[in-house]
Every structure is written in C-alpha cells, then in structure tokens.
C-alpha positions as protocol buffer text, in pm:
chain_id: "A"
residue {
  index: 1
  type: MET
  ca { x: 8281 y: -2951 z: -7666 }
}
residue {
  index: 2
  type: PRO
  ca { x: 8290 y: -3311 z: -7622 }
}
residue {
  index: 3
  type: ALA
  ca { x: 8318 y: -3464 z: -7260 }
}
residue {
  index: 4
  type: GLU
  ca { x: 8668 y: -3566 z: -7145 }
}
residue {
  index: 5
  type: PRO
  ca { x: 8695 y: -3944 z: -7187 }
}
residue {
  index: 6
  type: GLU
  ca { x: 8702 y: -4140 z: -6858 }
}
residue {
  index: 7
  type: ASP
  ca { x: 9047 y: -4240 z: -6745 }
}
residue {
  index: 8
  type: HIS
  ca { x: 9142 y: -4586 z: -6864 }
}
residue {
  index: 9
  type: ASP
  ca { x: 9294 y: -4677 z: -6533 }
}
residue {
  index: 10
  type: SER
  ca { x: 8966 y: -4597 z: -6370 }
}
residue {
  index: 11
  type: ILE
  ca { x: 8780 y: -4812 z: -6627 }
}
residue {
  index: 12
  type: ALA
  ca { x: 9013 y: -5113 z: -6562 }
}
residue {
  index: 13
  type: ARG
  ca { x: 8958 y: -5065 z: -6186 }
}
residue {
  index: 14
  type: GLN
  ca { x: 8583 y: -5060 z: -6214 }
}
residue {
  index: 15
  type: VAL
  ca { x: 8565 y: -5368 z: -6452 }
}
residue {
  index: 16
  type: GLY
  ca { x: 8795 y: -5564 z: -6219 }
}
residue {
  index: 17
  type: ALA
  ca { x: 8608 y: -5461 z: -5910 }
}
residue {
  index: 18
  type: ALA
  ca { x: 8267 y: -5569 z: -6078 }
}
residue {
  index: 19
  type: SER
  ca { x: 8435 y: -5911 z: -6183 }
}
residue {
  index: 20
  type: LEU
  ca { x: 8558 y: -5972 z: -5829 }
}
residue {
  index: 21
  type: ARG
  ca { x: 8213 y: -5895 z: -5674 }
}
residue {
  index: 22
  type: ALA
  ca { x: 8021 y: -6102 z: -5937 }
}
residue {
  index: 23
  type: LEU
  ca { x: 8256 y: -6399 z: -5872 }
}
residue {
  index: 24
  type: ARG
  ca { x: 8201 y: -6391 z: -5502 }
}
residue {
  index: 25
  type: GLU
  ca { x: 7822 y: -6367 z: -5557 }
}
residue {
  index: 26
  type: ASP
  ca { x: 7830 y: -6652 z: -5807 }
}
residue {
  index: 27
  type: THR
  ca { x: 8033 y: -6885 z: -5583 }
}
residue {
  index: 28
  type: GLY
  ca { x: 7889 y: -6779 z: -5248 }
}
residue {
  index: 29
  type: MET
  ca { x: 8254 y: -6723 z: -5115 }
}
residue {
  index: 30
  type: SER
  ca { x: 8316 y: -6480 z: -4842 }
}
residue {
  index: 31
  type: GLN
  ca { x: 8586 y: -6191 z: -4878 }
}
residue {
  index: 32
  type: SER
  ca { x: 8818 y: -6390 z: -4661 }
}
residue {
  index: 33
  type: GLN
  ca { x: 8778 y: -6706 z: -4866 }
}
residue {
  index: 34
  type: LEU
  ca { x: 8832 y: -6524 z: -5193 }
}
residue {
  index: 35
  type: ALA
  ca { x: 9133 y: -6340 z: -5052 }
}
residue {
  index: 36
  type: GLU
  ca { x: 9291 y: -6665 z: -4940 }
}
residue {
  index: 37
  type: ALA
  ca { x: 9219 y: -6827 z: -5278 }
}
residue {
  index: 38
  type: LEU
  ca { x: 9396 y: -6543 z: -5451 }
}
residue {
  index: 39
  type: ASP
  ca { x: 9675 y: -6522 z: -5196 }
}
residue {
  index: 40
  type: LEU
  ca { x: 9565 y: -6169 z: -5086 }
}
residue {
  index: 41
  type: SER
  ca { x: 9496 y: -5987 z: -4765 }
}
residue {
  index: 42
  type: GLU
  ca { x: 9127 y: -5906 z: -4696 }
}
residue {
  index: 43
  type: ARG
  ca { x: 9208 y: -5545 z: -4685 }
}
residue {
  index: 44
  type: ALA
  ca { x: 9367 y: -5559 z: -5040 }
}
residue {
  index: 45
  type: LEU
  ca { x: 9061 y: -5758 z: -5184 }
}
residue {
  index: 46
  type: ARG
  ca { x: 8822 y: -5490 z: -5036 }
}
residue {
  index: 47
  type: ARG
  ca { x: 9024 y: -5204 z: -5204 }
}
residue {
  index: 48
  type: TYR
  ca { x: 9018 y: -5404 z: -5532 }
}
residue {
  index: 49
  type: GLU
  ca { x: 8641 y: -5467 z: -5495 }
}
residue {
  index: 50
  type: ARG
  ca { x: 8560 y: -5102 z: -5431 }
}
residue {
  index: 51
  type: GLY
  ca { x: 8770 y: -5014 z: -5728 }
}
residue {
  index: 52
  type: GLU
  ca { x: 9005 y: -4808 z: -5527 }
}
residue {
  index: 53
  type: ARG
  ca { x: 9313 y: -4998 z: -5676 }
}
residue {
  index: 54
  type: ALA
  ca { x: 9377 y: -5165 z: -6010 }
}
residue {
  index: 55
  type: LEU
  ca { x: 9424 y: -5548 z: -6009 }
}
residue {
  index: 56
  type: PRO
  ca { x: 9796 y: -5613 z: -6042 }
}
residue {
  index: 57
  type: LEU
  ca { x: 9896 y: -5851 z: -6306 }
}
residue {
  index: 58
  type: ARG
  ca { x: 10001 y: -6110 z: -6044 }
}
residue {
  index: 59
  type: THR
  ca { x: 9651 y: -6108 z: -5898 }
}
residue {
  index: 60
  type: ARG
  ca { x: 9498 y: -6124 z: -6242 }
}
residue {
  index: 61
  type: ILE
  ca { x: 9695 y: -6433 z: -6334 }
}
residue {
  index: 62
  type: ALA
  ca { x: 9609 y: -6597 z: -5997 }
}
residue {
  index: 63
  type: PHE
  ca { x: 9249 y: -6529 z: -6056 }
}
residue {
  index: 64
  type: ILE
  ca { x: 9257 y: -6686 z: -6415 }
}
residue {
  index: 65
  type: GLN
  ca { x: 9460 y: -6993 z: -6282 }
}
residue {
  index: 66
  type: ARG
  ca { x: 9219 y: -7040 z: -5986 }
}
residue {
  index: 67
  type: PHE
  ca { x: 8872 y: -6964 z: -6155 }
}
residue {
  index: 68
  type: ARG
  ca { x: 8943 y: -7004 z: -6519 }
}
residue {
  index: 69
  type: VAL
  ca { x: 8800 y: -6656 z: -6575 }
}
residue {
  index: 70
  type: ASP
  ca { x: 8974 y: -6330 z: -6668 }
}
residue {
  index: 71
  type: PRO
  ca { x: 8877 y: -6053 z: -6411 }
}
residue {
  index: 72
  type: LEU
  ca { x: 8936 y: -5800 z: -6699 }
}
residue {
  index: 73
  type: PRO
  ca { x: 8749 y: -5958 z: -6986 }
}
residue {
  index: 74
  type: GLY
  ca { x: 8777 y: -5788 z: -7328 }
}
residue {
  index: 75
  type: GLY
  ca { x: 8400 y: -5761 z: -7376 }
}
residue {
  index: 76
  type: ALA
  ca { x: 8353 y: -5576 z: -7051 }
}
residue {
  index: 77
  type: LEU
  ca { x: 8637 y: -5341 z: -7124 }
}
residue {
  index: 78
  type: ALA
  ca { x: 8508 y: -5282 z: -7478 }
}
residue {
  index: 79
  type: ALA
  ca { x: 8155 y: -5205 z: -7360 }
}
residue {
  index: 80
  type: ARG
  ca { x: 8287 y: -4941 z: -7098 }
}
residue {
  index: 81
  type: LEU
  ca { x: 8492 y: -4784 z: -7376 }
}
residue {
  index: 82
  type: GLY
  ca { x: 8179 y: -4764 z: -7599 }
}
residue {
  index: 83
  type: LEU
  ca { x: 8319 y: -5039 z: -7832 }
}
residue {
  index: 84
  type: GLY
  ca { x: 8053 y: -5294 z: -7781 }
}
residue {
  index: 85
  type: SER
  ca { x: 8043 y: -5420 z: -8135 }
}
residue {
  index: 86
  type: ALA
  ca { x: 8434 y: -5431 z: -8157 }
}
residue {
  index: 87
  type: ASP
  ca { x: 8580 y: -5777 z: -8262 }
}
residue {
  index: 88
  type: LEU
  ca { x: 8831 y: -5839 z: -7975 }
}
residue {
  index: 89
  type: ALA
  ca { x: 8863 y: -6212 z: -8060 }
}
residue {
  index: 90
  type: PRO
  ca { x: 9220 y: -6339 z: -8095 }
}
residue {
  index: 91
  type: VAL
  ca { x: 9363 y: -6339 z: -8452 }
}
residue {
  index: 92
  type: PRO
  ca { x: 9316 y: -6686 z: -8632 }
}
residue {
  index: 93
  type: HIS
  ca { x: 9676 y: -6811 z: -8558 }
}
residue {
  index: 94
  type: ALA
  ca { x: 9619 y: -6745 z: -8189 }
}
residue {
  index: 95
  type: ARG
  ca { x: 9293 y: -6941 z: -8195 }
}
residue {
  index: 96
  type: THR
  ca { x: 9460 y: -7233 z: -8357 }
}
residue {
  index: 97
  type: ALA
  ca { x: 9746 y: -7216 z: -8099 }
}
residue {
  index: 98
  type: ALA
  ca { x: 9475 y: -7212 z: -7825 }
}
residue {
  index: 99
  type: ALA
  ca { x: 9298 y: -7521 z: -7979 }
}
residue {
  index: 100
  type: GLU
  ca { x: 9634 y: -7710 z: -8012 }
}
residue {
  index: 101
  type: SER
  ca { x: 9732 y: -7626 z: -7652 }
}
residue {
  index: 102
  type: PHE
  ca { x: 9384 y: -7752 z: -7535 }
}
residue {
  index: 103
  type: TRP
  ca { x: 9450 y: -8100 z: -7696 }
}
residue {
  index: 104
  type: LYS
  ca { x: 9808 y: -8099 z: -7577 }
}
residue {
  index: 105
  type: GLY
  ca { x: 9691 y: -8025 z: -7232 }
}
residue {
  index: 106
  type: LEU
  ca { x: 9426 y: -8289 z: -7251 }
}
residue {
  index: 107
  type: ARG
  ca { x: 9680 y: -8537 z: -7363 }
}
residue {
  index: 108
  type: GLN
  ca { x: 9916 y: -8444 z: -7081 }
}
residue {
  index: 109
  type: GLU
  ca { x: 9635 y: -8473 z: -6823 }
}
residue {
  index: 110
  type: GLY
  ca { x: 9565 y: -8828 z: -6944 }
}
residue {
  index: 111
  type: ARG
  ca { x: 9936 y: -8923 z: -6907 }
}
residue {
  index: 112
  type: GLU
  ca { x: 9954 y: -8774 z: -6565 }
}
residue {
  index: 113
  type: PHE
  ca { x: 9636 y: -8962 z: -6460 }
}
residue {
  index: 114
  type: ARG
  ca { x: 9770 y: -9292 z: -6578 }
}
residue {
  index: 115
  type: LEU
  ca { x: 10117 y: -9235 z: -6413 }
}
residue {
  index: 116
  type: LYS
  ca { x: 9940 y: -9155 z: -6086 }
}
residue {
  index: 117
  type: ASN
  ca { x: 9665 y: -9426 z: -6094 }
}
residue {
  index: 118
  type: TYR
  ca { x: 9826 y: -9730 z: -6267 }
}
residue {
  index: 119
  type: SER
  ca { x: 10128 y: -9951 z: -6221 }
}
residue {
  index: 120
  type: PRO
  ca { x: 10382 y: -9977 z: -6495 }
}
residue {
  index: 121
  type: ALA
  ca { x: 10231 y: -10308 z: -6599 }
}
residue {
  index: 122
  type: GLY
  ca { x: 9881 y: -10151 z: -6591 }
}
residue {
  index: 123
  type: GLN
  ca { x: 10003 y: -9869 z: -6809 }
}
residue {
  index: 124
  type: VAL
  ca { x: 10155 y: -10120 z: -7068 }
}
residue {
  index: 125
  type: ALA
  ca { x: 9811 y: -10299 z: -7059 }
}
residue {
  index: 126
  type: LEU
  ca { x: 9623 y: -9977 z: -7129 }
}
residue {
  index: 127
  type: LYS
  ca { x: 9860 y: -9896 z: -7422 }
}
residue {
  index: 128
  type: ILE
  ca { x: 9797 y: -10234 z: -7579 }
}
residue {
  index: 129
  type: ARG
  ca { x: 9419 y: -10186 z: -7525 }
}
residue {
  index: 130
  type: ASP
  ca { x: 9443 y: -9838 z: -7683 }
}
residue {
  index: 131
  type: CYS
  ca { x: 9625 y: -9977 z: -7982 }
}
residue {
  index: 132
  type: ALA
  ca { x: 9390 y: -10283 z: -8030 }
}
residue {
  index: 133
  type: TYR
  ca { x: 9084 y: -10051 z: -8014 }
}
residue {
  index: 134
  type: LEU
  ca { x: 9244 y: -9806 z: -8254 }
}
residue {
  index: 135
  type: ALA
  ca { x: 9336 y: -10086 z: -8513 }
}
residue {
  index: 136
  type: ALA
  ca { x: 8980 y: -10233 z: -8478 }
}
residue {
  index: 137
  type: THR
  ca { x: 8812 y: -9896 z: -8534 }
}
residue {
  index: 138
  type: THR
  ca { x: 9037 y: -9813 z: -8833 }
}
residue {
  index: 139
  type: TYR
  ca { x: 8972 y: -10145 z: -9002 }
}
residue {
  index: 140
  type: PHE
  ca { x: 8593 y: -10128 z: -8917 }
}
residue {
  index: 141
  type: THR
  ca { x: 8569 y: -9776 z: -9061 }
}
residue {
  index: 142
  type: MET
  ca { x: 8768 y: -9868 z: -9386 }
}
residue {
  index: 143
  type: LYS
  ca { x: 8563 y: -10169 z: -9444 }
}
residue {
  index: 144
  type: HIS
  ca { x: 8243 y: -9962 z: -9416 }
}
residue {
  index: 145
  type: ALA
  ca { x: 8390 y: -9693 z: -9645 }
}
residue {
  index: 146
  type: ALA
  ca { x: 8493 y: -9964 z: -9917 }
}
residue {
  index: 147
  type: LEU
  ca { x: 8137 y: -10125 z: -9894 }
}
residue {
  index: 148
  type: ALA
  ca { x: 7978 y: -9788 z: -9945 }
}
residue {
  index: 149
  type: LEU
  ca { x: 8200 y: -9722 z: -10254 }
}
residue {
  index: 150
  type: GLY
  ca { x: 8162 y: -10057 z: -10397 }
}
residue {
  index: 151
  type: LEU
  ca { x: 8534 y: -10135 z: -10361 }
}
residue {
  index: 152
  type: PRO
  ca { x: 8685 y: -10474 z: -10293 }
}
residue {
  index: 153
  type: SER
  ca { x: 8811 y: -10488 z: -9934 }
}
residue {
  index: 154
  type: GLY
  ca { x: 8906 y: -10700 z: -9646 }
}
residue {
  index: 155
  type: PHE
  ca { x: 9039 y: -11041 z: -9592 }
}
residue {
  index: 156
  type: GLU
  ca { x: 8756 y: -11275 z: -9667 }
}
residue {
  index: 157
  type: SER
  ca { x: 8786 y: -11647 z: -9607 }
}
residue {
  index: 158
  type: GLY
  ca { x: 8501 y: -11867 z: -9717 }
}
residue {
  index: 159
  type: GLY
  ca { x: 8278 y: -11564 z: -9778 }
}
residue {
  index: 160
  type: THR
  ca { x: 8332 y: -11423 z: -9430 }
}
residue {
  index: 161
  type: ASP
  ca { x: 8553 y: -11145 z: -9324 }
}
residue {
  index: 162
  type: TRP
  ca { x: 8683 y: -11266 z: -8987 }
}
residue {
  index: 163
  type: ILE
  ca { x: 8901 y: -10964 z: -8926 }
}
residue {
  index: 164
  type: PHE
  ca { x: 8593 y: -10749 z: -8966 }
}
residue {
  index: 165
  type: LEU
  ca { x: 8397 y: -10964 z: -8720 }
}
residue {
  index: 166
  type: ALA
  ca { x: 8698 y: -10957 z: -8479 }
}
residue {
  index: 167
  type: SER
  ca { x: 8711 y: -10577 z: -8511 }
}
residue {
  index: 168
  type: ALA
  ca { x: 8365 y: -10543 z: -8421 }
}
residue {
  index: 169
  type: GLY
  ca { x: 8406 y: -10776 z: -8130 }
}
residue {
  index: 170
  type: VAL
  ca { x: 8697 y: -10575 z: -7997 }
}
residue {
  index: 171
  type: ILE
  ca { x: 8506 y: -10243 z: -8042 }
}
residue {
  index: 172
  type: LEU
  ca { x: 8212 y: -10389 z: -7851 }
}
residue {
  index: 173
  type: LEU
  ca { x: 8430 y: -10552 z: -7582 }
}
residue {
  index: 174
  type: LEU
  ca { x: 8649 y: -10236 z: -7528 }
}
residue {
  index: 175
  type: PHE
  ca { x: 8410 y: -9942 z: -7596 }
}
residue {
  index: 176
  type: SER
  ca { x: 8301 y: -9881 z: -7234 }
}
residue {
  index: 177
  type: SER
  ca { x: 8654 y: -9912 z: -7102 }
}
residue {
  index: 178
  type: PHE
  ca { x: 8805 y: -9691 z: -7372 }
}
residue {
  index: 179
  type: THR
  ca { x: 8536 y: -9403 z: -7344 }
}
residue {
  index: 180
  type: ALA
  ca { x: 8530 y: -9411 z: -6961 }
}
residue {
  index: 181
  type: GLU
  ca { x: 8880 y: -9246 z: -6965 }
}
residue {
  index: 182
  type: LEU
  ca { x: 8782 y: -8979 z: -7215 }
}
residue {
  index: 183
  type: PRO
  ca { x: 8704 y: -8637 z: -7064 }
}
residue {
  index: 184
  type: LEU
  ca { x: 8395 y: -8609 z: -7287 }
}
residue {
  index: 185
  type: LEU
  ca { x: 8226 y: -8327 z: -7097 }
}
residue {
  index: 186
  type: LYS
  ca { x: 8555 y: -8113 z: -7118 }
}
residue {
  index: 187
  type: ILE
  ca { x: 8582 y: -8190 z: -7494 }
}
residue {
  index: 188
  type: ALA
  ca { x: 8218 y: -8103 z: -7560 }
}
residue {
  index: 189
  type: ARG
  ca { x: 8256 y: -7771 z: -7366 }
}
residue {
  index: 190
  type: HIS
  ca { x: 8569 y: -7692 z: -7585 }
}
residue {
  index: 191
  type: LEU
  ca { x: 8388 y: -7771 z: -7915 }
}
residue {
  index: 192
  type: LEU
  ca { x: 8088 y: -7576 z: -7823 }
}
residue {
  index: 193
  type: LYS
  ca { x: 8294 y: -7262 z: -7715 }
}
residue {
  index: 194
  type: ARG
  ca { x: 8481 y: -7296 z: -8035 }
}
residue {
  index: 195
  type: LYS
  ca { x: 8170 y: -7316 z: -8244 }
}
residue {
  index: 196
  type: SER
  ca { x: 8014 y: -7012 z: -8068 }
}
residue {
  index: 197
  type: ALA
  ca { x: 8341 y: -6811 z: -8110 }
}
residue {
  index: 198
  type: GLN
  ca { x: 8329 y: -6889 z: -8484 }
}
residue {
  index: 199
  type: GLY
  ca { x: 7951 y: -6827 z: -8525 }
}
C-alpha cells in the first residue's frame, strides 16, 4: 500500500522555513534584523523558521519586495513534491508581460532619477542630448547599412558626407555621457536570466 502523501501545508511550511534560514545565512542578518526588515516580531519569525507556521501571503509579499526572492520558490516546492523535472515556468504570454514590465520599470526609474536629480532646465538639456544622440546613431547606422548593400545614401557635398561626419562626432562626444545613465548591469542581468530561462 503506498505511503500517505505528505501534507501540502507542511511542505509549504518547511520550504518557507528553509528559505528564511538560507536568506539569513547568506546575508549574515540576525533574527531581529530580518524580523524588522519583514515587519515581524522575532517570535513570529522564529516560528516561521522552525516551520511551525506557514508564511502568510503578506509576509511572502514583503519578503519578495525587500529581497527580490520568493520564499516559496516553485522549484523547491516541485522538488519536495517529487516533481523535480516539471516545467513550472510561466506561460509564454506571462513571460512577455514580465519582460515588458521590466523595460517599463527601467524607464520609470530613469524618469524618477531625472526628476529627483536635475532641474527643469537640466531635464530639457538631457532630452535634447538624447534626441541628438538617437538621430546621430540612426543616421550613422543607416549610412553603414546602405554602404554594405551598395545603395546610394547620405547627403554628400563635394564627395564628403558632412552629416555622416557630424553624426560620428556627436556619437563620440556624447557616448560616455549617454551610457553613464544606462543601468547596464541591470539590463545584462535581465538578458542573462531571460536567456537561461529560454535555454
């Protein structure tokens, strides 16, 4: 006769307890520090860490917001249920929505940073810089594509495409200023996560 399956609430409690303990070990936080970060009493945190109580949804959400980690990760739950090879990834449209929300969030962060750190005149100057850089990069790219395909392109005068030269100059002049504001590490992490999720 097959063994009685383990209670699902018990599994959730144990996975949550293991996640809380692992986070404390990884960050070097004390129980009181973690409890404060999650807006819990130390007593409640101890009970969650021992697996005596399941993490309430409020605490789980606070955990995700504070540490960007789900204390009940699907992979750990699947492993405990004996479904280690199960595909628990979101459905494709959910992945697309997550990717869109990442780029929207990034754009919103950029706007908020500018509002907080630049005067209205500075914000206008940055918009002009962004437009100039975009126009120069677009022209530069189109000129290269046309040359590669052997198509006539550009606005040459006396055998020289002055707009192309001006575009190159604008790109060189503004490159460091433009890229300094880009959260390159955050974008790289997002793209790597996306690639590993697809592969």
